[in-house]
C-alpha positions as CSV (number, residue, x, y, z in Angstrom):
1,X,-13.7,23.1,-2.8
2,X,-11.2,20.4,-1.8
3,X,-9.9,21.0,1.7
4,X,-8.6,17.6,2.8
5,X,-6.0,15.5,1.0
6,X,-5.6,11.9,2.2
7,X,-2.6,9.9,1.2
8,X,-2.0,6.2,0.9
9,X,1.5,5.2,2.3
10,X,3.0,2.1,0.7
11,X,4.0,2.6,-2.9
12,X,2.5,6.1,-2.8
13,X,4.8,7.9,-0.3
14,X,7.5,5.3,-0.2
15,X,8.6,2.2,-2.1
16,X,7.2,-1.1,-0.7
17,X,5.9,-3.7,-3.2
18,X,9.3,-3.9,-4.9
19,X,10.7,-5.4,-1.7
20,X,8.0,-8.0,-1.6
21,X,8.8,-8.9,-5.3
22,X,12.5,-9.2,-4.6
23,X,11.9,-11.4,-1.6
24,X,9.5,-13.6,-3.6
25,X,12.2,-14.0,-6.2
26,X,14.6,-15.1,-3.5
27,X,12.0,-17.6,-2.3
28,X,11.7,-19.2,-5.8
29,X,15.5,-19.7,-5.8
30,X,15.4,-21.4,-2.4
31,X,12.6,-23.7,-3.5
32,X,13.7,-24.4,-7.1
33,X,14.9,-27.9,-6.2
34,X,11.3,-28.7,-5.3
35,X,9.3,-26.9,-8.0
36,X,9.6,-24.5,-11.0
37,X,9.6,-20.8,-10.2
38,X,6.2,-20.2,-11.8
39,X,4.6,-23.0,-9.6
40,X,6.2,-21.5,-6.4
41,X,4.8,-18.0,-7.4
42,X,1.4,-19.4,-8.0
43,X,1.3,-21.3,-4.8
44,X,2.5,-18.3,-2.8
45,X,-0.2,-16.1,-4.4
46,X,-2.9,-18.6,-3.5
47,X,-1.6,-19.0,0.0
48,X,-1.4,-15.2,0.6
49,X,-5.0,-14.8,-0.7
50,X,-6.2,-17.6,1.6
51,X,-4.4,-16.1,4.6
52,X,-5.3,-12.4,4.3
53,X,-8.4,-12.9,6.4
54,X,-6.3,-14.4,9.2
55,X,-3.0,-12.4,9.0
56,X,-4.1,-9.2,7.2
57,X,-1.7,-7.3,5.0
58,X,2.0,-6.9,5.9
59,X,5.4,-8.5,6.1
60,X,4.7,-10.8,9.0
61,X,1.7,-12.4,7.2
62,X,3.8,-12.5,4.0
63,X,6.6,-14.4,5.9
64,X,4.2,-16.9,7.3
65,X,2.7,-17.5,3.9
66,X,6.2,-18.0,2.5
67,X,6.9,-20.6,5.1
68,X,3.5,-22.4,4.5
69,X,4.2,-22.3,0.7
70,X,7.6,-23.9,1.3
71,X,6.1,-26.7,3.4
72,X,3.4,-27.4,0.9
73,X,5.4,-27.1,-2.3
74,X,8.1,-29.4,-1.0
75,X,5.6,-31.9,0.4
76,X,7.1,-31.3,3.8
77,X,10.7,-32.0,2.6
78,X,11.8,-28.4,3.1
79,X,14.7,-28.3,5.6
80,X,15.0,-26.4,8.8
81,X,17.9,-24.4,7.3
82,X,15.7,-23.4,4.4
83,X,12.8,-22.4,6.7
84,X,15.3,-20.3,8.8
85,X,16.5,-18.6,5.6
86,X,12.9,-17.7,4.7
87,X,12.3,-16.3,8.2
88,X,15.4,-14.2,8.0
89,X,14.3,-12.8,4.7
90,X,11.1,-11.6,6.4
91,X,13.1,-10.0,9.3
92,X,15.4,-8.3,6.7
93,X,12.3,-6.7,5.1
94,X,11.2,-5.4,8.5
95,X,14.6,-4.0,9.2
96,X,15.2,-2.5,5.7
97,X,15.6,1.3,5.4
98,X,12.7,3.2,4.0
99,X,13.1,4.8,0.5
100,X,10.8,7.8,0.0
101,X,9.3,8.5,-3.4
102,X,10.8,11.3,-5.4
103,X,9.5,14.7,-4.3
104,X,7.4,13.5,-1.4
105,X,8.6,16.0,1.2
106,X,8.4,19.0,-1.2
107,X,4.8,18.1,-2.3
108,X,3.6,17.6,1.3
109,X,5.2,20.9,2.3
110,X,3.6,22.8,-0.6
111,X,0.2,21.5,0.2
112,X,0.6,22.4,3.9
113,X,1.7,25.9,2.8
114,X,-1.6,26.1,0.8
115,X,-3.6,25.3,4.0
116,X,-4.7,21.8,3.0
117,X,-5.5,19.4,5.8
118,X,-3.4,16.3,5.2
119,X,-4.3,12.8,6.3
120,X,-2.4,9.5,6.1
121,X,-4.6,6.4,5.6
122,X,-2.9,3.1,5.3
123,X,-3.7,-0.6,5.8
124,X,-1.8,-3.5,7.2
125,X,-0.2,-4.7,10.4
126,X,-0.3,-2.0,13.0
127,X,3.3,-2.4,14.3
128,X,4.7,-2.8,10.8
129,X,3.0,0.3,9.5
130,X,3.9,2.4,12.5
131,X,7.5,1.3,12.1
132,X,7.5,2.5,8.4
133,X,5.8,5.8,9.3
134,X,8.4,6.5,12.0
135,X,11.2,5.7,9.6
136,X,9.7,8.0,7.0
137,X,10.0,11.1,9.1
138,X,6.7,12.3,7.6
139,X,4.3,11.9,10.5
140,X,4.4,15.5,11.7
141,X,3.1,16.7,8.3
142,X,-0.2,14.9,8.8
143,X,-3.2,16.1,10.9
144,X,-4.1,12.5,11.5
145,X,-2.7,9.0,10.8
146,X,-5.2,6.1,10.4
147,X,-4.1,2.5,10.1
148,X,-6.9,0.0,9.1
149,X,-7.1,-3.7,8.3
150,X,-9.0,-3.0,5.1
151,X,-9.6,0.0,3.0
152,X,-13.2,-0.1,1.8
153,X,-16.1,2.4,1.7
154,X,-17.1,1.5,5.3
155,X,-13.6,2.2,6.6
156,X,-13.4,5.6,4.8
157,X,-16.9,6.6,6.0
158,X,-15.8,5.8,9.6
159,X,-12.5,7.7,9.3
160,X,-14.1,10.8,7.7
161,X,-16.9,10.8,10.2
162,X,-14.5,10.6,13.1
163,X,-12.4,13.5,11.7
164,X,-15.4,15.6,10.7
165,X,-14.4,15.4,7.0
166,X,-17.2,15.9,4.4
167,X,-16.5,13.4,1.6
168,X,-16.9,15.8,-1.3
169,X,-14.3,18.1,0.3
170,X,-11.8,15.3,0.4
171,X,-9.4,13.8,-2.1
172,X,-7.6,10.4,-1.6
173,X,-4.3,9.9,-3.4
174,X,-2.9,6.4,-3.9
175,X,-1.5,3.7,-6.1
176,X,-4.3,1.2,-5.7
177,X,-7.6,1.5,-7.6
178,X,-9.4,-1.1,-5.4
179,X,-8.2,0.4,-2.1
180,X,-7.5,4.1,-2.7
181,X,-9.8,5.1,-5.5
182,X,-13.0,3.1,-5.9
183,X,-14.2,3.2,-2.2
184,X,-13.6,6.9,-2.0
185,X,-15.5,7.6,-5.2
186,X,-18.3,5.4,-3.9
187,X,-18.9,7.6,-0.8
188,X,-18.7,10.9,-2.8
189,X,-15.1,11.9,-2.5
190,X,-12.4,12.7,-5.1
191,X,-9.5,10.3,-5.9
192,X,-6.2,10.5,-7.6
193,X,-4.5,7.3,-9.0
194,X,-0.6,7.3,-9.2
195,X,0.4,3.9,-10.4
196,X,3.4,2.1,-9.0
197,X,5.6,0.1,-11.4
198,X,4.7,-3.2,-9.5
199,X,1.3,-4.0,-8.3
200,X,0.4,-6.7,-5.8
201,X,-2.0,-9.3,-7.1
202,X,-4.8,-8.3,-4.7
203,X,-4.5,-4.6,-5.7
204,X,-4.9,-5.1,-9.4
205,X,-7.9,-3.7,-11.3
206,X,-7.8,-3.9,-15.1
207,X,-11.1,-2.4,-16.0
208,X,-10.9,1.2,-17.4
209,X,-12.2,3.9,-15.0
210,X,-14.0,7.1,-15.9
211,X,-15.5,9.4,-13.3
212,X,-15.9,13.1,-12.9
213,X,-14.1,13.0,-9.5
214,X,-11.3,10.6,-10.7
215,X,-7.9,11.8,-11.8
216,X,-4.7,10.0,-12.9
217,X,-1.1,11.3,-12.5
218,X,2.2,9.8,-13.5
219,X,4.0,11.0,-10.4
220,X,3.2,12.7,-7.1
221,X,4.9,15.9,-8.2
222,X,1.9,16.6,-10.4
223,X,-0.5,16.8,-7.5
224,X,-0.1,20.5,-6.6
225,X,-0.7,21.6,-10.2
226,X,-3.8,19.3,-10.4
227,X,-5.2,20.8,-7.3
228,X,-4.6,24.4,-8.5
229,X,-6.4,23.6,-11.7
230,X,-9.4,22.0,-10.0
231,X,-9.7,24.8,-7.4
232,X,-9.6,27.5,-10.1
233,X,-11.9,25.7,-12.5
């Protein structure tokens, strides 16, 4: 029996990656006098990947990576005004209103009414993630909120042990196969993949996945029906 439902936050409960993509597009326009857009995008992806171990995931690290990319791609010719514009784009992302996915509140309320224990497990900068959780107005629907620097099998084991959750009684719901699905399946849990229309480079997983405890949905609204079917089957 599945008793615990854990949710990813960014691009599962609310829109997130689309803001990064829009800001990245703005960066290419700022830097187009130094390099073609494709070259800027490739340099930013390389810089982000290199910096994740230092900055982790989140808007602040992304902003620093944009600044570093601007300096490198321009061969240090980028102006103070352009750097300021990039920094202000990062601040605008932090201040942006939160846009919930369609049906999130109704789905969470229906699961609570069915006596499921709900968890929120997200990764990234602590202050940034807390800010988004507060903006969402969803925090009181979760029995626990966990913010980690990386979502891997070790992190899930630690969280489940701390919260006295037996892995095979838990289901993780998220948009990322590497972060939300594969590590949970590895430790014996269930997982549901709900893809977002844009995927960050470091969250991509192109290999097909088949597993008895793995399920795919098009939208979050299908989750209660899936659970009803699994529990009655």
